[in-house]
HTML snippet that shows the backbone in 3Dmol.js (N, CA, C, O; Angstrom):
<script src="https://3Dmol.org/build/3Dmol-min.js"></script>
<div id="view" style="width:600px;height:400px;position:relative"></div>
<script>
const pdb = `
ATOM      1  N   MET A   1      34.456 -14.562  -0.588  1.00  0.00           N
ATOM      2  CA  MET A   1      33.004 -14.555  -0.580  1.00  0.00           C
ATOM      3  C   MET A   1      32.502 -15.091  -1.923  1.00  0.00           C
ATOM      4  O   MET A   1      33.095 -14.843  -2.973  1.00  0.00           O
ATOM      5  N   ALA A   2      31.412 -15.819  -1.859  1.00  0.00           N
ATOM      6  CA  ALA A   2      30.826 -16.392  -3.066  1.00  0.00           C
ATOM      7  C   ALA A   2      30.270 -15.299  -3.966  1.00  0.00           C
ATOM      8  O   ALA A   2      29.869 -14.235  -3.493  1.00  0.00           O
ATOM      9  N   THR A   3      30.249 -15.566  -5.257  1.00  0.00           N
ATOM     10  CA  THR A   3      29.618 -14.615  -6.170  1.00  0.00           C
ATOM     11  C   THR A   3      28.118 -14.626  -5.901  1.00  0.00           C
ATOM     12  O   THR A   3      27.570 -15.621  -5.427  1.00  0.00           O
ATOM     13  N   PHE A   4      27.462 -13.510  -6.208  1.00  0.00           N
ATOM     14  CA  PHE A   4      26.038 -13.479  -5.911  1.00  0.00           C
ATOM     15  C   PHE A   4      25.258 -14.478  -6.755  1.00  0.00           C
ATOM     16  O   PHE A   4      24.261 -15.020  -6.276  1.00  0.00           O
ATOM     17  N   ASP A   5      25.665 -14.739  -7.976  1.00  0.00           N
ATOM     18  CA  ASP A   5      24.934 -15.717  -8.798  1.00  0.00           C
ATOM     19  C   ASP A   5      24.900 -17.085  -8.130  1.00  0.00           C
ATOM     20  O   ASP A   5      23.877 -17.768  -8.180  1.00  0.00           O
ATOM     21  N   SER A   6      26.003 -17.496  -7.506  1.00  0.00           N
ATOM     22  CA  SER A   6      26.007 -18.796  -6.823  1.00  0.00           C
ATOM     23  C   SER A   6      25.138 -18.734  -5.567  1.00  0.00           C
ATOM     24  O   SER A   6      24.477 -19.716  -5.227  1.00  0.00           O
ATOM     25  N   VAL A   7      25.132 -17.600  -4.878  1.00  0.00           N
ATOM     26  CA  VAL A   7      24.256 -17.429  -3.713  1.00  0.00           C
ATOM     27  C   VAL A   7      22.797 -17.509  -4.151  1.00  0.00           C
ATOM     28  O   VAL A   7      21.988 -18.174  -3.504  1.00  0.00           O
ATOM     29  N   TRP A   8      22.462 -16.837  -5.242  1.00  0.00           N
ATOM     30  CA  TRP A   8      21.075 -16.844  -5.721  1.00  0.00           C
ATOM     31  C   TRP A   8      20.644 -18.256  -6.110  1.00  0.00           C
ATOM     32  O   TRP A   8      19.500 -18.635  -5.860  1.00  0.00           O
ATOM     33  N   ARG A   9      21.512 -19.023  -6.702  1.00  0.00           N
ATOM     34  CA  ARG A   9      21.172 -20.413  -7.044  1.00  0.00           C
ATOM     35  C   ARG A   9      20.858 -21.216  -5.781  1.00  0.00           C
ATOM     36  O   ARG A   9      19.947 -22.045  -5.786  1.00  0.00           O
ATOM     37  N   ARG A  10      21.603 -20.976  -4.704  1.00  0.00           N
ATOM     38  CA  ARG A  10      21.322 -21.663  -3.441  1.00  0.00           C
ATOM     39  C   ARG A  10      20.001 -21.188  -2.847  1.00  0.00           C
ATOM     40  O   ARG A  10      19.244 -21.986  -2.294  1.00  0.00           O
ATOM     41  N   ILE A  11      19.721 -19.885  -2.960  1.00  0.00           N
ATOM     42  CA  ILE A  11      18.432 -19.356  -2.488  1.00  0.00           C
ATOM     43  C   ILE A  11      17.294 -20.047  -3.241  1.00  0.00           C
ATOM     44  O   ILE A  11      16.312 -20.468  -2.631  1.00  0.00           O
ATOM     45  N   GLU A  12      17.422 -20.161  -4.542  1.00  0.00           N
ATOM     46  CA  GLU A  12      16.401 -20.851  -5.339  1.00  0.00           C
ATOM     47  C   GLU A  12      16.269 -22.313  -4.932  1.00  0.00           C
ATOM     48  O   GLU A  12      15.158 -22.827  -4.811  1.00  0.00           O
ATOM     49  N   ALA A  13      17.401 -22.983  -4.721  1.00  0.00           N
ATOM     50  CA  ALA A  13      17.389 -24.410  -4.380  1.00  0.00           C
ATOM     51  C   ALA A  13      16.749 -24.674  -3.015  1.00  0.00           C
ATOM     52  O   ALA A  13      16.223 -25.761  -2.775  1.00  0.00           O
ATOM     53  N   CYS A  14      16.792 -23.685  -2.124  1.00  0.00           N
ATOM     54  CA  CYS A  14      16.243 -23.866  -0.772  1.00  0.00           C
ATOM     55  C   CYS A  14      14.803 -23.373  -0.645  1.00  0.00           C
ATOM     56  O   CYS A  14      14.256 -23.319   0.457  1.00  0.00           O
ATOM     57  N   SER A  15      14.203 -23.020  -1.753  1.00  0.00           N
ATOM     58  CA  SER A  15      12.812 -22.575  -1.758  1.00  0.00           C
ATOM     59  C   SER A  15      11.940 -23.621  -1.069  1.00  0.00           C
ATOM     60  O   SER A  15      12.047 -24.813  -1.359  1.00  0.00           O
ATOM     61  N   GLY A  16      11.080 -23.176  -0.161  1.00  0.00           N
ATOM     62  CA  GLY A  16      10.174 -24.072   0.555  1.00  0.00           C
ATOM     63  C   GLY A  16      10.720 -24.592   1.876  1.00  0.00           C
ATOM     64  O   GLY A  16       9.965 -25.136   2.682  1.00  0.00           O
ATOM     65  N   GLN A  17      12.016 -24.435   2.111  1.00  0.00           N
ATOM     66  CA  GLN A  17      12.603 -24.877   3.375  1.00  0.00           C
ATOM     67  C   GLN A  17      12.385 -23.815   4.453  1.00  0.00           C
ATOM     68  O   GLN A  17      12.144 -22.648   4.144  1.00  0.00           O
ATOM     69  N   VAL A  18      12.471 -24.222   5.706  1.00  0.00           N
ATOM     70  CA  VAL A  18      12.261 -23.299   6.819  1.00  0.00           C
ATOM     71  C   VAL A  18      13.567 -22.600   7.176  1.00  0.00           C
ATOM     72  O   VAL A  18      14.611 -23.232   7.333  1.00  0.00           O
ATOM     73  N   PHE A  19      13.481 -21.291   7.299  1.00  0.00           N
ATOM     74  CA  PHE A  19      14.576 -20.423   7.728  1.00  0.00           C
ATOM     75  C   PHE A  19      14.118 -19.710   8.991  1.00  0.00           C
ATOM     76  O   PHE A  19      12.958 -19.824   9.386  1.00  0.00           O
ATOM     77  N   HIS A  20      15.022 -18.975   9.624  1.00  0.00           N
ATOM     78  CA  HIS A  20      14.684 -18.224  10.831  1.00  0.00           C
ATOM     79  C   HIS A  20      15.296 -16.832  10.773  1.00  0.00           C
ATOM     80  O   HIS A  20      16.406 -16.643  10.275  1.00  0.00           O
ATOM     81  N   THR A  21      14.547 -15.862  11.292  1.00  0.00           N
ATOM     82  CA  THR A  21      15.107 -14.533  11.452  1.00  0.00           C
ATOM     83  C   THR A  21      16.093 -14.577  12.612  1.00  0.00           C
ATOM     84  O   THR A  21      16.183 -15.587  13.309  1.00  0.00           O
ATOM     85  N   LYS A  22      16.827 -13.500  12.822  1.00  0.00           N
ATOM     86  CA  LYS A  22      17.797 -13.448  13.916  1.00  0.00           C
ATOM     87  C   LYS A  22      17.117 -13.670  15.263  1.00  0.00           C
ATOM     88  O   LYS A  22      17.724 -14.218  16.183  1.00  0.00           O
ATOM     89  N   THR A  23      15.864 -13.248  15.384  1.00  0.00           N
ATOM     90  CA  THR A  23      15.126 -13.410  16.644  1.00  0.00           C
ATOM     91  C   THR A  23      14.410 -14.754  16.746  1.00  0.00           C
ATOM     92  O   THR A  23      13.701 -15.009  17.719  1.00  0.00           O
ATOM     93  N   GLY A  24      14.596 -15.615  15.740  1.00  0.00           N
ATOM     94  CA  GLY A  24      14.049 -16.962  15.808  1.00  0.00           C
ATOM     95  C   GLY A  24      12.691 -17.184  15.168  1.00  0.00           C
ATOM     96  O   GLY A  24      12.127 -18.272  15.290  1.00  0.00           O
ATOM     97  N   VAL A  25      12.157 -16.192  14.495  1.00  0.00           N
ATOM     98  CA  VAL A  25      10.860 -16.347  13.835  1.00  0.00           C
ATOM     99  C   VAL A  25      11.038 -17.235  12.604  1.00  0.00           C
ATOM    100  O   VAL A  25      11.839 -16.909  11.728  1.00  0.00           O
ATOM    101  N   PRO A  26      10.303 -18.358  12.520  1.00  0.00           N
ATOM    102  CA  PRO A  26      10.435 -19.234  11.358  1.00  0.00           C
ATOM    103  C   PRO A  26       9.684 -18.676  10.147  1.00  0.00           C
ATOM    104  O   PRO A  26       8.640 -18.038  10.283  1.00  0.00           O
ATOM    105  N   PHE A  27      10.235 -18.930   8.969  1.00  0.00           N
ATOM    106  CA  PHE A  27       9.569 -18.530   7.727  1.00  0.00           C
ATOM    107  C   PHE A  27      10.076 -19.410   6.595  1.00  0.00           C
ATOM    108  O   PHE A  27      11.124 -20.048   6.702  1.00  0.00           O
ATOM    109  N   SER A  28       9.324 -19.431   5.529  1.00  0.00           N
ATOM    110  CA  SER A  28       9.760 -20.090   4.300  1.00  0.00           C
ATOM    111  C   SER A  28       9.390 -19.169   3.149  1.00  0.00           C
ATOM    112  O   SER A  28       8.721 -18.152   3.334  1.00  0.00           O
ATOM    113  N   TYR A  29       9.833 -19.542   1.972  1.00  0.00           N
ATOM    114  CA  TYR A  29       9.615 -18.680   0.814  1.00  0.00           C
ATOM    115  C   TYR A  29       9.563 -19.511  -0.457  1.00  0.00           C
ATOM    116  O   TYR A  29       9.949 -20.680  -0.481  1.00  0.00           O
ATOM    117  N   ALA A  30       9.079 -18.878  -1.501  1.00  0.00           N
ATOM    118  CA  ALA A  30       9.119 -19.443  -2.850  1.00  0.00           C
ATOM    119  C   ALA A  30       9.782 -18.404  -3.745  1.00  0.00           C
ATOM    120  O   ALA A  30       9.570 -17.203  -3.574  1.00  0.00           O
ATOM    121  N   VAL A  31      10.573 -18.861  -4.687  1.00  0.00           N
ATOM    122  CA  VAL A  31      11.215 -17.950  -5.634  1.00  0.00           C
ATOM    123  C   VAL A  31      10.450 -18.026  -6.952  1.00  0.00           C
ATOM    124  O   VAL A  31      10.320 -19.090  -7.557  1.00  0.00           O
ATOM    125  N   ARG A  32       9.948 -16.867  -7.380  1.00  0.00           N
ATOM    126  CA  ARG A  32       9.224 -16.784  -8.644  1.00  0.00           C
ATOM    127  C   ARG A  32       9.615 -15.497  -9.354  1.00  0.00           C
ATOM    128  O   ARG A  32       9.566 -14.415  -8.768  1.00  0.00           O
ATOM    129  N   HIS A  33      10.001 -15.619 -10.611  1.00  0.00           N
ATOM    130  CA  HIS A  33      10.290 -14.453 -11.460  1.00  0.00           C
ATOM    131  C   HIS A  33      11.327 -13.525 -10.826  1.00  0.00           C
ATOM    132  O   HIS A  33      11.174 -12.304 -10.871  1.00  0.00           O
ATOM    133  N   GLY A  34      12.377 -14.092 -10.240  1.00  0.00           N
ATOM    134  CA  GLY A  34      13.433 -13.282  -9.666  1.00  0.00           C
ATOM    135  C   GLY A  34      13.053 -12.571  -8.386  1.00  0.00           C
ATOM    136  O   GLY A  34      13.670 -11.572  -8.018  1.00  0.00           O
ATOM    137  N   GLN A  35      12.034 -13.083  -7.702  1.00  0.00           N
ATOM    138  CA  GLN A  35      11.588 -12.478  -6.459  1.00  0.00           C
ATOM    139  C   GLN A  35      11.383 -13.571  -5.413  1.00  0.00           C
ATOM    140  O   GLN A  35      11.037 -14.707  -5.737  1.00  0.00           O
ATOM    141  N   VAL A  36      11.602 -13.202  -4.157  1.00  0.00           N
ATOM    142  CA  VAL A  36      11.354 -14.106  -3.046  1.00  0.00           C
ATOM    143  C   VAL A  36       9.987 -13.755  -2.462  1.00  0.00           C
ATOM    144  O   VAL A  36       9.772 -12.644  -1.978  1.00  0.00           O
ATOM    145  N   HIS A  37       9.076 -14.712  -2.515  1.00  0.00           N
ATOM    146  CA  HIS A  37       7.719 -14.536  -1.991  1.00  0.00           C
ATOM    147  C   HIS A  37       7.660 -15.235  -0.636  1.00  0.00           C
ATOM    148  O   HIS A  37       7.713 -16.463  -0.563  1.00  0.00           O
ATOM    149  N   LEU A  38       7.550 -14.451   0.434  1.00  0.00           N
ATOM    150  CA  LEU A  38       7.513 -15.027   1.770  1.00  0.00           C
ATOM    151  C   LEU A  38       6.178 -15.714   2.002  1.00  0.00           C
ATOM    152  O   LEU A  38       5.131 -15.196   1.615  1.00  0.00           O
ATOM    153  N   ASN A  39       6.214 -16.872   2.630  1.00  0.00           N
ATOM    154  CA  ASN A  39       4.994 -17.643   2.854  1.00  0.00           C
ATOM    155  C   ASN A  39       4.241 -17.230   4.112  1.00  0.00           C
ATOM    156  O   ASN A  39       3.065 -17.563   4.254  1.00  0.00           O
ATOM    157  N   ASN A  40       4.885 -16.514   5.027  1.00  0.00           N
ATOM    158  CA  ASN A  40       4.202 -16.125   6.256  1.00  0.00           C
ATOM    159  C   ASN A  40       3.697 -14.683   6.233  1.00  0.00           C
ATOM    160  O   ASN A  40       3.029 -14.244   7.169  1.00  0.00           O
ATOM    161  N   THR A  41       4.011 -13.953   5.180  1.00  0.00           N
ATOM    162  CA  THR A  41       3.528 -12.582   5.006  1.00  0.00           C
ATOM    163  C   THR A  41       3.187 -12.400   3.527  1.00  0.00           C
ATOM    164  O   THR A  41       3.391 -13.303   2.716  1.00  0.00           O
ATOM    165  N   LYS A  42       2.680 -11.254   3.198  1.00  0.00           N
ATOM    166  CA  LYS A  42       2.408 -10.947   1.792  1.00  0.00           C
ATOM    167  C   LYS A  42       3.589 -10.245   1.139  1.00  0.00           C
ATOM    168  O   LYS A  42       3.494  -9.775   0.006  1.00  0.00           O
ATOM    169  N   ARG A  43       4.689 -10.179   1.855  1.00  0.00           N
ATOM    170  CA  ARG A  43       5.872  -9.457   1.369  1.00  0.00           C
ATOM    171  C   ARG A  43       6.543 -10.206   0.225  1.00  0.00           C
ATOM    172  O   ARG A  43       6.666 -11.431   0.244  1.00  0.00           O
ATOM    173  N   ILE A  44       6.971  -9.437  -0.768  1.00  0.00           N
ATOM    174  CA  ILE A  44       7.737  -9.955  -1.896  1.00  0.00           C
ATOM    175  C   ILE A  44       9.039  -9.152  -1.936  1.00  0.00           C
ATOM    176  O   ILE A  44       9.028  -7.922  -1.977  1.00  0.00           O
ATOM    177  N   ILE A  45      10.152  -9.873  -1.924  1.00  0.00           N
ATOM    178  CA  ILE A  45      11.458  -9.212  -1.890  1.00  0.00           C
ATOM    179  C   ILE A  45      12.167  -9.459  -3.216  1.00  0.00           C
ATOM    180  O   ILE A  45      12.385 -10.610  -3.593  1.00  0.00           O
ATOM    181  N   PRO A  46      12.529  -8.397  -3.927  1.00  0.00           N
ATOM    182  CA  PRO A  46      13.196  -8.575  -5.220  1.00  0.00           C
ATOM    183  C   PRO A  46      14.643  -9.064  -5.069  1.00  0.00           C
ATOM    184  O   PRO A  46      15.295  -8.807  -4.056  1.00  0.00           O
ATOM    185  N   ARG A  47      15.118  -9.753  -6.065  1.00  0.00           N
ATOM    186  CA  ARG A  47      16.499 -10.241  -6.093  1.00  0.00           C
ATOM    187  C   ARG A  47      17.472  -9.098  -5.840  1.00  0.00           C
ATOM    188  O   ARG A  47      18.488  -9.286  -5.171  1.00  0.00           O
ATOM    189  N   SER A  48      17.175  -7.925  -6.366  1.00  0.00           N
ATOM    190  CA  SER A  48      18.072  -6.779  -6.219  1.00  0.00           C
ATOM    191  C   SER A  48      18.310  -6.409  -4.758  1.00  0.00           C
ATOM    192  O   SER A  48      19.380  -5.903  -4.420  1.00  0.00           O
ATOM    193  N   ASP A  49      17.331  -6.652  -3.886  1.00  0.00           N
ATOM    194  CA  ASP A  49      17.534  -6.373  -2.466  1.00  0.00           C
ATOM    195  C   ASP A  49      18.531  -7.355  -1.856  1.00  0.00           C
ATOM    196  O   ASP A  49      19.316  -6.979  -0.986  1.00  0.00           O
ATOM    197  N   PHE A  50      18.506  -8.598  -2.301  1.00  0.00           N
ATOM    198  CA  PHE A  50      19.482  -9.571  -1.831  1.00  0.00           C
ATOM    199  C   PHE A  50      20.882  -9.206  -2.344  1.00  0.00           C
ATOM    200  O   PHE A  50      21.872  -9.395  -1.638  1.00  0.00           O
ATOM    201  N   VAL A  51      20.958  -8.687  -3.564  1.00  0.00           N
ATOM    202  CA  VAL A  51      22.238  -8.243  -4.122  1.00  0.00           C
ATOM    203  C   VAL A  51      22.820  -7.134  -3.248  1.00  0.00           C
ATOM    204  O   VAL A  51      24.000  -7.178  -2.898  1.00  0.00           O
ATOM    205  N   LYS A  52      22.003  -6.138  -2.891  1.00  0.00           N
ATOM    206  CA  LYS A  52      22.457  -5.019  -2.062  1.00  0.00           C
ATOM    207  C   LYS A  52      22.987  -5.510  -0.720  1.00  0.00           C
ATOM    208  O   LYS A  52      24.065  -5.106  -0.284  1.00  0.00           O
ATOM    209  N   ALA A  53      22.228  -6.379  -0.071  1.00  0.00           N
ATOM    210  CA  ALA A  53      22.624  -6.878   1.244  1.00  0.00           C
ATOM    211  C   ALA A  53      23.869  -7.751   1.151  1.00  0.00           C
ATOM    212  O   ALA A  53      24.752  -7.673   2.005  1.00  0.00           O
ATOM    213  N   HIS A  54      23.939  -8.573   0.128  1.00  0.00           N
ATOM    214  CA  HIS A  54      25.092  -9.463  -0.043  1.00  0.00           C
ATOM    215  C   HIS A  54      26.378  -8.662  -0.198  1.00  0.00           C
ATOM    216  O   HIS A  54      27.432  -9.091   0.270  1.00  0.00           O
ATOM    217  N   ALA A  55      26.304  -7.513  -0.843  1.00  0.00           N
ATOM    218  CA  ALA A  55      27.480  -6.672  -1.047  1.00  0.00           C
ATOM    219  C   ALA A  55      28.037  -6.129   0.277  1.00  0.00           C
ATOM    220  O   ALA A  55      29.197  -5.722   0.340  1.00  0.00           O
ATOM    221  N   LEU A  56      27.224  -6.124   1.317  1.00  0.00           N
ATOM    222  CA  LEU A  56      27.643  -5.606   2.620  1.00  0.00           C
ATOM    223  C   LEU A  56      28.055  -6.704   3.600  1.00  0.00           C
ATOM    224  O   LEU A  56      28.414  -6.417   4.742  1.00  0.00           O
ATOM    225  N   MET A  57      28.003  -7.945   3.160  1.00  0.00           N
ATOM    226  CA  MET A  57      28.346  -9.057   4.048  1.00  0.00           C
ATOM    227  C   MET A  57      29.810  -8.984   4.437  1.00  0.00           C
ATOM    228  O   MET A  57      30.624  -8.552   3.622  1.00  0.00           O
ATOM    229  N   PRO A  58      30.185  -9.386   5.645  1.00  0.00           N
ATOM    230  CA  PRO A  58      29.325 -10.001   6.659  1.00  0.00           C
ATOM    231  C   PRO A  58      28.545  -8.939   7.450  1.00  0.00           C
ATOM    232  O   PRO A  58      29.009  -7.816   7.649  1.00  0.00           O
ATOM    233  N   LEU A  59      27.365  -9.330   7.885  1.00  0.00           N
ATOM    234  CA  LEU A  59      26.492  -8.465   8.677  1.00  0.00           C
ATOM    235  C   LEU A  59      26.293  -9.093  10.062  1.00  0.00           C
ATOM    236  O   LEU A  59      26.270 -10.316  10.202  1.00  0.00           O
ATOM    237  N   ASN A  60      26.152  -8.240  11.077  1.00  0.00           N
ATOM    238  CA  ASN A  60      25.884  -8.731  12.431  1.00  0.00           C
ATOM    239  C   ASN A  60      24.402  -8.845  12.715  1.00  0.00           C
ATOM    240  O   ASN A  60      23.994  -9.570  13.622  1.00  0.00           O
ATOM    241  N   GLY A  61      23.595  -8.135  11.946  1.00  0.00           N
ATOM    242  CA  GLY A  61      22.159  -8.144  12.150  1.00  0.00           C
ATOM    243  C   GLY A  61      21.466  -7.384  11.039  1.00  0.00           C
ATOM    244  O   GLY A  61      22.123  -6.749  10.214  1.00  0.00           O
ATOM    245  N   PRO A  62      20.141  -7.444  11.009  1.00  0.00           N
ATOM    246  CA  PRO A  62      19.391  -6.804   9.933  1.00  0.00           C
ATOM    247  C   PRO A  62      19.327  -5.283  10.023  1.00  0.00           C
ATOM    248  O   PRO A  62      18.920  -4.628   9.063  1.00  0.00           O
ATOM    249  N   GLY A  63      19.718  -4.714  11.151  1.00  0.00           N
ATOM    250  CA  GLY A  63      19.632  -3.259  11.310  1.00  0.00           C
ATOM    251  C   GLY A  63      20.442  -2.484  10.299  1.00  0.00           C
ATOM    252  O   GLY A  63      20.028  -1.407   9.870  1.00  0.00           O
ATOM    253  N   ARG A  64      21.579  -3.006   9.914  1.00  0.00           N
ATOM    254  CA  ARG A  64      22.451  -2.293   8.967  1.00  0.00           C
ATOM    255  C   ARG A  64      21.837  -2.187   7.570  1.00  0.00           C
ATOM    256  O   ARG A  64      22.193  -1.292   6.802  1.00  0.00           O
ATOM    257  N   ILE A  65      20.932  -3.081   7.244  1.00  0.00           N
ATOM    258  CA  ILE A  65      20.330  -3.066   5.908  1.00  0.00           C
ATOM    259  C   ILE A  65      18.861  -2.652   5.917  1.00  0.00           C
ATOM    260  O   ILE A  65      18.213  -2.653   4.870  1.00  0.00           O
ATOM    261  N   SER A  66      18.332  -2.300   7.089  1.00  0.00           N
ATOM    262  CA  SER A  66      16.894  -2.012   7.189  1.00  0.00           C
ATOM    263  C   SER A  66      16.442  -0.837   6.345  1.00  0.00           C
ATOM    264  O   SER A  66      15.284  -0.786   5.929  1.00  0.00           O
ATOM    265  N   ASN A  67      17.331   0.105   6.085  1.00  0.00           N
ATOM    266  CA  ASN A  67      16.948   1.249   5.248  1.00  0.00           C
ATOM    267  C   ASN A  67      17.299   1.032   3.774  1.00  0.00           C
ATOM    268  O   ASN A  67      17.040   1.900   2.940  1.00  0.00           O
ATOM    269  N   LEU A  68      17.883  -0.114   3.453  1.00  0.00           N
ATOM    270  CA  LEU A  68      18.295  -0.400   2.071  1.00  0.00           C
ATOM    271  C   LEU A  68      17.419  -1.416   1.356  1.00  0.00           C
ATOM    272  O   LEU A  68      17.294  -1.385   0.131  1.00  0.00           O
ATOM    273  N   VAL A  69      16.813  -2.319   2.126  1.00  0.00           N
ATOM    274  CA  VAL A  69      16.077  -3.425   1.513  1.00  0.00           C
ATOM    275  C   VAL A  69      14.731  -3.625   2.203  1.00  0.00           C
ATOM    276  O   VAL A  69      14.536  -3.210   3.345  1.00  0.00           O
ATOM    277  N   GLN A  70      13.819  -4.259   1.496  1.00  0.00           N
ATOM    278  CA  GLN A  70      12.542  -4.654   2.072  1.00  0.00           C
ATOM    279  C   GLN A  70      12.743  -5.927   2.887  1.00  0.00           C
ATOM    280  O   GLN A  70      13.532  -6.791   2.503  1.00  0.00           O
ATOM    281  N   GLY A  71      12.043  -6.049   3.997  1.00  0.00           N
ATOM    282  CA  GLY A  71      12.101  -7.284   4.761  1.00  0.00           C
ATOM    283  C   GLY A  71      13.501  -7.628   5.230  1.00  0.00           C
ATOM    284  O   GLY A  71      13.958  -8.758   5.061  1.00  0.00           O
ATOM    285  N   SER A  72      14.180  -6.656   5.818  1.00  0.00           N
ATOM    286  CA  SER A  72      15.584  -6.859   6.191  1.00  0.00           C
ATOM    287  C   SER A  72      15.792  -8.061   7.105  1.00  0.00           C
ATOM    288  O   SER A  72      16.811  -8.741   6.992  1.00  0.00           O
ATOM    289  N   ALA A  73      14.860  -8.339   8.001  1.00  0.00           N
ATOM    290  CA  ALA A  73      15.009  -9.493   8.895  1.00  0.00           C
ATOM    291  C   ALA A  73      15.026 -10.794   8.108  1.00  0.00           C
ATOM    292  O   ALA A  73      15.754 -11.725   8.455  1.00  0.00           O
ATOM    293  N   TYR A  74      14.227 -10.861   7.050  1.00  0.00           N
ATOM    294  CA  TYR A  74      14.157 -12.063   6.219  1.00  0.00           C
ATOM    295  C   TYR A  74      15.380 -12.178   5.311  1.00  0.00           C
ATOM    296  O   TYR A  74      15.944 -13.260   5.152  1.00  0.00           O
ATOM    297  N   VAL A  75      15.777 -11.071   4.727  1.00  0.00           N
ATOM    298  CA  VAL A  75      16.973 -11.062   3.875  1.00  0.00           C
ATOM    299  C   VAL A  75      18.180 -11.501   4.699  1.00  0.00           C
ATOM    300  O   VAL A  75      18.972 -12.332   4.255  1.00  0.00           O
ATOM    301  N   PHE A  76      18.318 -10.939   5.905  1.00  0.00           N
ATOM    302  CA  PHE A  76      19.414 -11.316   6.787  1.00  0.00           C
ATOM    303  C   PHE A  76      19.333 -12.799   7.140  1.00  0.00           C
ATOM    304  O   PHE A  76      20.341 -13.504   7.105  1.00  0.00           O
ATOM    305  N   GLY A  77      18.144 -13.266   7.475  1.00  0.00           N
ATOM    306  CA  GLY A  77      17.967 -14.672   7.833  1.00  0.00           C
ATOM    307  C   GLY A  77      18.372 -15.622   6.727  1.00  0.00           C
ATOM    308  O   GLY A  77      18.964 -16.668   6.995  1.00  0.00           O
ATOM    309  N   VAL A  78      18.064 -15.278   5.496  1.00  0.00           N
ATOM    310  CA  VAL A  78      18.421 -16.120   4.355  1.00  0.00           C
ATOM    311  C   VAL A  78      19.928 -16.055   4.095  1.00  0.00           C
ATOM    312  O   VAL A  78      20.589 -17.089   3.999  1.00  0.00           O
ATOM    313  N   LEU A  79      20.460 -14.854   3.983  1.00  0.00           N
ATOM    314  CA  LEU A  79      21.862 -14.703   3.595  1.00  0.00           C
ATOM    315  C   LEU A  79      22.855 -15.233   4.630  1.00  0.00           C
ATOM    316  O   LEU A  79      23.968 -15.616   4.271  1.00  0.00           O
ATOM    317  N   THR A  80      22.475 -15.258   5.883  1.00  0.00           N
ATOM    318  CA  THR A  80      23.387 -15.725   6.926  1.00  0.00           C
ATOM    319  C   THR A  80      23.171 -17.190   7.288  1.00  0.00           C
ATOM    320  O   THR A  80      23.902 -17.733   8.116  1.00  0.00           O
ATOM    321  N   ASP A  81      22.192 -17.827   6.688  1.00  0.00           N
ATOM    322  CA  ASP A  81      21.944 -19.244   6.949  1.00  0.00           C
ATOM    323  C   ASP A  81      23.080 -20.087   6.350  1.00  0.00           C
ATOM    324  O   ASP A  81      23.585 -19.781   5.270  1.00  0.00           O
ATOM    325  N   ARG A  82      23.465 -21.126   7.046  1.00  0.00           N
ATOM    326  CA  ARG A  82      24.583 -21.983   6.594  1.00  0.00           C
ATOM    327  C   ARG A  82      24.311 -22.622   5.234  1.00  0.00           C
ATOM    328  O   ARG A  82      25.255 -22.981   4.531  1.00  0.00           O
ATOM    329  N   ARG A  83      23.044 -22.771   4.845  1.00  0.00           N
ATOM    330  CA  ARG A  83      22.725 -23.363   3.535  1.00  0.00           C
ATOM    331  C   ARG A  83      22.970 -22.394   2.386  1.00  0.00           C
ATOM    332  O   ARG A  83      23.118 -22.814   1.239  1.00  0.00           O
ATOM    333  N   ILE A  84      23.013 -21.113   2.687  1.00  0.00           N
ATOM    334  CA  ILE A  84      23.118 -20.082   1.645  1.00  0.00           C
ATOM    335  C   ILE A  84      24.494 -19.425   1.612  1.00  0.00           C
ATOM    336  O   ILE A  84      25.121 -19.381   0.553  1.00  0.00           O
ATOM    337  N   GLY A  85      24.972 -18.924   2.720  1.00  0.00           N
ATOM    338  CA  GLY A  85      26.201 -18.142   2.716  1.00  0.00           C
ATOM    339  C   GLY A  85      27.328 -18.875   3.389  1.00  0.00           C
ATOM    340  O   GLY A  85      27.119 -19.965   3.922  1.00  0.00           O
ATOM    341  N   PRO A  86      28.471 -18.333   3.382  1.00  0.00           N
ATOM    342  CA  PRO A  86      28.921 -17.151   2.652  1.00  0.00           C
ATOM    343  C   PRO A  86      29.299 -17.460   1.248  1.00  0.00           C
ATOM    344  O   PRO A  86      29.699 -16.564   0.504  1.00  0.00           O
TER     345      PRO A  86
END
`;
const viewer = $3Dmol.createViewer("view");
viewer.addModel(pdb, "pdb");
viewer.setStyle({}, {cartoon: {color: "spectrum"}});
viewer.zoomTo();
viewer.render();
</script>
């Protein structure tokens, strides 16, 4: 598995691109000050939430991390996308 720093660099590099949740909902984001700012909601997800979820990879769905991180569907969508992980 990739180190989280390399994953985070890919997350930053893909800022503004379209991703999808497991159920197919499209979204994009911007990375600012170590946080992911979702463009389709007012939700802001801290880098630390991605660290927590990444430590549990591989995941089958966002349910396993829903009580650990904010915006679990979005975190799952980013971390499992071929541009970001594994």
